[in-house]
C-alpha positions in Angstrom: -55.8 -22.0 134.1 -56.0 -24.2 137.2 -55.6 -22.6 140.6 -53.0 -24.0 143.0 -54.5 -26.9 144.9 -55.6 -26.4 148.4 -56.1 -22.6 148.2 -59.3 -20.8 148.9 -60.3 -17.2 148.8 -60.2 -15.1 151.9 -64.0 -14.7 151.6 -64.4 -18.4 152.1 -62.5 -18.4 155.4 -59.3 -19.9 153.9 -55.9 -18.4 153.7 -54.6 -17.2 150.4 -50.8 -16.7 150.5 -49.6 -13.6 148.7 -46.8 -15.6 147.0 -49.4 -18.0 145.7 -51.4 -15.1 144.4 -48.3 -13.6 142.7 -47.5 -17.0 141.2 -51.1 -17.4 139.9 -51.0 -13.9 138.4 -47.6 -14.6 136.7 -49.0 -17.9 135.4 -52.1 -16.2 134.0 -49.9 -13.5 132.4 -47.6 -16.0 130.7 -50.6 -18.0 129.5 -52.3 -14.9 128.1 -49.1 -13.8 126.3 -48.7 -17.2 124.7 -52.3 -17.2 123.6 -52.2 -13.7 122.2 -48.8 -13.9 120.5 -49.8 -13.9 116.9 -46.8 -15.3 115.2 -45.9 -18.9 115.8 -42.6 -20.7 115.4 -44.1 -22.6 112.5 -44.7 -19.3 110.6 -41.1 -18.2 111.4 -39.8 -21.5 110.1 -41.9 -21.2 106.9 -40.4 -17.7 106.4 -36.9 -19.0 106.7 -37.7 -21.7 104.1 -39.2 -19.0 101.9 -36.0 -16.9 102.0 -33.8 -19.9 101.2 -36.0 -21.1 98.4 -36.5 -17.6 96.8 -32.9 -16.5 97.0 -31.7 -20.0 96.1 -34.0 -20.0 93.1 -32.9 -16.6 92.0 -29.3 -17.7 92.3 -30.0 -20.8 90.2 -31.9 -18.7 87.7 -29.0 -16.4 87.0 -26.1 -18.8 87.5 -23.6 -18.4 84.7 -24.8 -14.9 83.8 -23.3 -11.5 84.7 -24.5 -10.7 88.2 -26.0 -7.3 87.4 -27.2 -7.8 83.9 -28.5 -11.3 84.0 -32.2 -11.9 83.8 -34.3 -13.9 86.3 -36.1 -16.9 84.9 -39.9 -16.8 84.9 -40.1 -19.9 87.1 -38.0 -18.2 89.8 -40.3 -15.1 89.8 -43.4 -17.3 89.9 -42.1 -19.4 92.8 -41.2 -16.2 94.7 -44.6 -14.6 94.1 -46.5 -17.7 95.2 -44.5 -18.2 98.4 -44.7 -14.5 99.3 -48.5 -14.5 98.7 -48.8 -17.5 101.0 -46.7 -15.8 103.6 -48.8 -12.6 103.5 -52.1 -14.5 103.6 -51.0 -16.7 106.5 -49.6 -13.7 108.4 -52.7 -11.7 107.9 -54.9 -14.6 109.1 -52.8 -15.2 112.2 -52.7 -11.5 113.1 -56.5 -11.0 112.6 -57.2 -14.1 114.7 -54.9 -12.9 117.5 -56.7 -9.5 117.5 -60.2 -10.9 117.7 -62.1 -9.6 120.7 -59.6 -6.9 121.5 -61.1 -3.4 122.2 -60.4 -0.1 123.7 -56.9 1.4 123.8 -55.3 -1.9 122.9 -57.4 -2.0 119.7 -56.3 1.6 118.8 -52.7 0.7 119.3 -53.2 -2.4 117.2 -54.8 -0.3 114.4 -52.0 2.3 114.5 -49.3 -0.4 114.4 -50.9 -2.1 111.4 -51.2 1.3 109.5 -47.6 2.3 110.2 -46.2 -1.1 109.2 -48.3 -1.2 106.0 -47.0 2.3 105.1 -43.4 1.2 105.9 -43.7 -1.8 103.6 -45.2 0.3 100.8 -42.5 3.0 101.2 -39.7 0.4 101.4 -40.6 -1.4 98.2 -42.2 1.5 96.2 -38.8 3.2 96.2 -37.4 0.5 93.9 -39.5 1.6 90.9 -38.0 5.1 90.7 -34.5 3.7 91.2 -35.0 1.3 88.3 -36.4 4.0 86.0 -33.5 6.3 86.9 -31.1 3.6 85.8 -29.0 3.8 88.9 -25.6 2.1 88.9 -25.5 -1.7 89.3 -24.1 -1.8 92.8 -27.0 0.4 94.1 -29.6 -1.6 92.1 -28.0 -4.9 93.2 -28.0 -4.0 96.9 -31.1 -1.8 97.5 -34.0 -4.3 96.7 -32.4 -7.0 98.8 -31.6 -5.0 101.9 -33.0 -1.5 102.1 -36.7 -2.3 102.3 -36.2 -4.7 105.2 -34.0 -2.1 107.0 -36.8 0.5 106.5 -39.4 -1.9 107.8 -37.2 -2.9 110.7 -36.5 0.8 111.6 -40.2 1.6 111.5 -41.0 -1.5 113.6 -38.4 -0.6 116.2 -39.5 3.0 116.4 -43.2 2.2 116.8 -42.4 -0.5 119.4 -40.3 2.0 121.3 -43.1 4.6 121.1 -45.5 2.0 122.5 -43.0 1.0 125.1 -43.0 -2.6 123.9 -39.4 -3.3 124.6 -39.0 -6.9 123.5 -40.0 -6.0 120.0 -38.0 -2.7 120.1 -34.9 -4.7 120.8 -35.6 -7.4 118.3 -37.2 -5.5 115.4 -34.2 -5.8 113.1 -34.1 -9.6 112.9 -37.9 -9.8 112.7 -39.5 -6.6 111.5 -42.9 -8.1 110.8 -43.8 -9.3 114.3 -46.5 -6.9 115.7 -46.9 -6.0 119.3 -49.3 -8.2 121.3 -52.8 -7.0 121.0 -53.5 -7.6 124.7 -50.8 -5.3 125.9 -52.8 -3.6 128.6 -51.7 -2.7 132.1 -48.8 -4.8 133.4 -49.3 -6.7 136.7 -47.6 -5.2 139.7 -44.8 -7.2 141.1 -44.8 -7.7 144.8 
């Protein structure tokens, strides 16, 4: 961060305009948020490609079969598992990197966020096994695995973000349920 040219601190005998100080504080806040935002546009782009490839592969795999009784090909499942594993690994690496050096209340919020979201993912997808073994009707089985887990995860993300008063995520949790709050979400600068 570079200070505005021609400014000095009051202790050095120079004048430091309050507007310049507010601009400098806003600039530092924007730069810190960019630096601590863990999920990059490249990762979101990769996720969009993963969704297209996985669902497109599933569609190609069952093309010409009955939509609820057709069987997925092994290659489609293998591609999905590999791409999801890459996504999980990349996301975990980026999130851990963004949280490095964070301590105190922000670290406790960060740990609580991760715990709640892991539980939401487990609950969302663990419910599919009992539904499968209960032999629920085809429309339920056809819709639940593709939509309900992400709705559960999105609801958990929105609820936790609202509880932490992280309003940007609370408002956008449905389209992107896996974006955690910024780890450096300490006190907000006062606006003057």
